[in-house]
C-alpha positions in Angstrom: -2.8 -19.3 11.4 -4.6 -18.2 14.6 -6.8 -15.2 13.9 -6.4 -12.0 15.9 -10.1 -12.3 16.8 -9.4 -15.3 19.0 -9.9 -14.4 22.7 -10.3 -10.7 21.6 -11.6 -8.3 24.3 -13.0 -5.0 23.2 -14.2 -2.0 25.1 -17.8 -1.2 24.6 -16.8 2.1 22.9 -14.2 0.4 20.6 -14.8 1.3 17.0 -16.0 -1.4 14.5 -17.3 -1.6 11.0 -18.7 -4.9 9.8 -19.4 -4.3 6.1 -16.8 -3.1 3.6 -15.6 -4.0 0.1 -12.4 -4.0 -1.9 -11.3 -4.5 -5.5 -11.7 -8.2 -4.8 -15.4 -7.5 -5.5 -16.9 -4.2 -6.5 -14.9 -1.7 -4.3 -12.1 0.7 -5.2 -10.1 0.2 -2.1 -7.3 -2.4 -2.6 -7.2 -4.7 0.4 -3.9 -3.1 1.4 -5.3 0.4 1.2 -8.3 -0.4 3.2 -6.4 -2.2 5.9 -3.9 0.6 6.2 -6.7 3.2 6.5 -8.4 1.1 9.2 -5.2 0.8 11.1 -4.5 4.5 10.8 -8.0 5.3 12.1 -7.5 2.9 15.1 -10.4 0.6 14.4 -10.7 -2.2 17.0 -12.4 -4.8 14.8 -13.6 -4.9 11.2 -15.1 -7.2 8.7 -14.3 -7.1 4.9 -17.3 -8.6 3.2 -16.4 -8.7 -0.5 -19.3 -10.1 -2.5 -19.2 -13.9 -2.9 -15.4 -14.0 -2.2 -14.9 -16.7 0.3 -11.7 -17.6 -1.4 -9.9 -14.4 -0.3 -10.6 -14.8 3.4 -7.3 -16.4 4.3 -5.2 -13.8 2.4 -7.1 -11.0 4.1 -6.5 -12.6 7.5 -2.8 -12.8 6.7 -2.6 -9.3 5.5 -4.4 -7.9 8.5 -2.3 -9.9 10.9 0.8 -8.2 9.7 -0.8 -4.9 10.6 -2.1 -6.2 13.9 -5.7 -5.5 12.8 -8.4 -7.9 14.0 -10.6 -8.9 11.0 -13.6 -11.2 11.2 -13.8 -13.9 8.6 -16.8 -12.6 6.6 -18.5 -12.5 3.2 -21.6 -10.8 1.6 -23.4 -13.5 -0.4 -25.7 -12.7 -3.2 -29.1 -14.4 -2.6 -32.7 -14.2 -3.6 -35.9 -14.7 -1.7 -39.3 -14.9 -3.5 -37.6 -13.8 -6.7 -36.1 -10.6 -5.3 -32.5 -9.7 -4.2 -31.5 -10.1 -0.6 -27.8 -9.9 0.3 -26.7 -11.7 3.4 -23.7 -11.2 5.6 -22.0 -14.4 6.9 -19.6 -14.1 9.8 -17.3 -16.5 11.6 -16.7 -19.4 9.1 -13.4 -21.3 8.8 -11.7 -19.7 5.8 -10.0 -23.0 4.8 -12.9 -25.4 5.2 -16.5 -24.2 4.8 -19.7 -25.0 2.9 -19.9 -21.5 1.4 -17.0 -21.8 -1.0 -18.8 -23.9 -3.7 -21.9 -21.6 -3.6 -19.7 -18.6 -4.1 -17.8 -20.2 -7.0 -21.0 -21.1 -8.7 -22.1 -17.5 -8.5 -18.8 -16.4 -10.2 -19.3 -19.0 -13.0 -22.9 -18.1 -13.7 -22.2 -14.3 -13.6 -19.3 -14.8 -16.0 -21.5 -16.8 -18.4 -24.1 -14.0 -18.2 -21.5 -11.4 -18.9 -20.4 -13.3 -22.0 -24.0 -13.6 -23.2 -24.7 -10.0 -22.6 -21.6 -8.9 -24.5 -22.5 -11.1 -27.5 -26.0 -9.7 -27.5 -24.8 -6.1 -27.3 -22.3 -6.8 -30.1 -25.2 -8.2 -32.3 -27.2 -5.1 -31.5 -24.3 -2.9 -32.6 -23.7 -1.4 -29.2 -20.4 -2.8 -28.1 -17.2 -3.7 -29.9 -14.3 -5.2 -28.0 -11.0 -6.8 -29.1 -10.7 -10.4 -27.8 -8.1 -9.4 -25.2 -10.5 -6.8 -23.8 -13.3 -9.3 -23.4 -10.9 -11.7 -21.7 -9.9 -9.0 -19.3 -13.5 -8.2 -18.6 -14.3 -11.8 -17.8 -11.3 -12.0 -15.4 -12.8 -9.2 -13.2 -14.6 -10.2 -10.0 -18.2 -11.1 -10.8 -19.6 -8.1 -8.9 -17.4 -5.7 -11.1 -18.4 -7.1 -14.5 -21.8 -5.3 -14.9 -20.2 -2.0 -13.9 -17.4 -2.6 -16.3 -19.9 -3.3 -19.1 -21.7 0.0 -18.4 -18.3 1.8 -18.5 -17.4 0.2 -21.8 -20.8 1.2 -23.3 -20.4 4.8 -22.2 -16.9 4.9 -23.5 -18.1 3.9 -26.9 -20.9 6.5 -26.8 -23.9 4.3 -25.8 -26.1 4.6 -22.8 -25.3 8.2 -21.8 -28.8 9.3 -22.6 -31.9 7.2 -23.4 -31.9 4.3 -23.4 -29.6 4.2 -20.4 -26.7 1.9 -20.2 -28.6 -0.1 -17.5 -31.5 -0.5 -19.8 -29.3 -1.6 -22.6 -27.8 -4.3 -20.3 -31.2 -5.5 -19.2 -32.4 -5.7 -22.8 -29.3 -7.7 -23.7 -30.2 -10.3 -21.0 -28.3 -9.2 -17.9 -29.2 -10.6 -14.5 -27.5 -10.8 -11.1 -26.5 -14.3 -10.4 -27.8 -15.4 -6.9 -28.2 -18.4 -4.7 -31.4 -19.2 -2.8 -31.2 -17.6 0.6 -32.1 -20.9 2.4 -29.2 -22.7 0.8 -26.7 -19.9 1.8 -28.0 -19.8 5.4 -27.8 -23.6 5.6 -24.2 -23.6 4.3 -23.3 -20.8 6.7 -24.7 -22.7 9.7 -22.9 -25.9 8.5 -19.7 -23.9 8.5 -20.1 -22.6 12.0 -21.1 -19.1 10.9 -24.0 -16.8 11.5 -26.0 -15.3 8.7 -27.6 -11.8 8.8 -29.6 -9.8 6.2 -27.6 -7.0 4.8 -29.2 -3.5 4.7 -32.7 -4.8 5.1 -34.2 -1.3 4.8 -32.3 -0.1 1.8 -34.5 -0.9 -1.1 -32.9 0.2 -4.4 -33.4 -3.1 -6.1 -33.3 -5.1 -2.9 -36.1 -6.4 -0.8 -37.1 -3.7 1.8 -38.1 -5.5 4.9 -40.7 -4.5 7.3 -41.8 -6.5 10.3 -44.4 -8.4 8.2 -41.8 -9.5 5.7 -39.3 -10.4 8.4 -41.9 -12.6 10.1 -42.6 -14.3 6.7 -38.9 -14.8 5.9 -38.2 -16.2 9.4 -40.9 -18.8 9.0 -39.0 -20.1 5.9 -35.4 -19.5 6.7 -33.6 -19.5 10.1 -31.8 -16.2 9.6 -29.7 -15.1 12.6 -30.3 -11.4 12.5 -29.8 -8.3 10.3 -27.8 -5.2 9.8 -29.5 -2.6 11.8 -27.0 0.3 11.7 -26.5 1.2 8.1 -26.1 4.7 6.4 -29.2 4.5 4.3 -31.5 3.4 7.2 -33.7 6.1 8.6 -33.9 6.7 12.4 -37.3 5.1 12.3 -36.1 2.0 10.5 -33.2 1.6 13.0 -35.6 1.8 15.9 -37.9 -0.8 14.3 -35.2 -3.3 13.5 -33.5 -2.9 16.9 -36.8 -3.5 18.7 -37.7 -6.5 16.4 -34.3 -8.0 17.1 -34.7 -7.6 20.8 -38.1 -9.2 20.8 -37.0 -12.2 18.8 -33.4 -12.5 20.2 -31.8 -11.8 16.9 -28.2 -10.6 16.2 -27.4 -7.0 15.1 -24.6 -5.8 12.9 -23.3 -2.4 12.1 -21.8 -1.6 8.7 -20.9 1.3 6.5 -20.9 -0.5 3.1 -17.7 1.4 2.3 -16.6 0.7 -1.3 -13.8 3.3 -1.5 -12.2 6.5 -0.1 -15.2 8.5 -1.3 -17.4 6.6 1.2 -15.2 6.0 4.2 -15.8 3.3 6.9 -17.9 4.4 9.9 -16.8 4.2 13.5 -19.6 2.3 15.1 -19.3 1.4 18.7 -18.8 -2.3 19.5 -21.7 -2.1 22.0 -24.2 -1.7 19.2 -23.4 -5.2 18.0 -22.6 -6.8 21.3 -24.8 -9.8 20.8 -23.3 -10.6 17.4 -19.7 -10.2 18.6 -20.2 -12.2 21.7 -21.7 -15.0 19.6 -18.5 -14.9 17.6 -16.4 -15.3 20.8 -15.4 -11.7 21.2 -15.8 -10.3 24.7 -17.2 -6.8 25.2 -16.2 -5.2 28.5 
């Protein structure tokens, strides 16, 4: 199927959003709901970046094509650098043949194994009791949903609503986020014809918060293509810093809301803000 992004021409003020999530990872939008919303709001181009879900790219393209909505092939991959979390956004890979698929599947396998281990440890600690069918249903959820589902189950059974928190109970039971090394993901993205950008580099909140020194250090080790400059949690000062750094080093810039559901809707960024990224992906900005 030929994607609607092929030979796409956008006005500089066309609206885009290049980071969003559905129920295929940890969002509450179904893919159908999100695409219908984006069509109704007349977005010119979007990217749905479900965590480690390379396998859904083709179905998203097909669904969006029926609604005449141009959607970039994209994914947010869970990675680590120097032992800390750093999510990366990969854009422009072939949904049918790419090097990212096996890395994403390995994340799903390892997260499922960890969920099973954490559940068993919580059970031994007397904190969680599930029937077998409930555990099977939990393990069938997308990997990015499983920790949140465990927290919800703990609270439903009366644990983790005070101290210790549900998050602390999970950590004590051995929970960890499964990741791939950032260099391996960037290499796989490049082998797949994609570009790879750091997601929300200034967010913090459990992720590496990058300043210019850390960006210099990372770029000496990993050939990252750019980063998400326009993001709701970034301060005006961070936006200026990242924008200037990208300009000096000829790096790509993305713009994303990180919408996970109707309570945090997509943002209408102008295509001009991410011109260099879009043009690298073959989209013309007039």
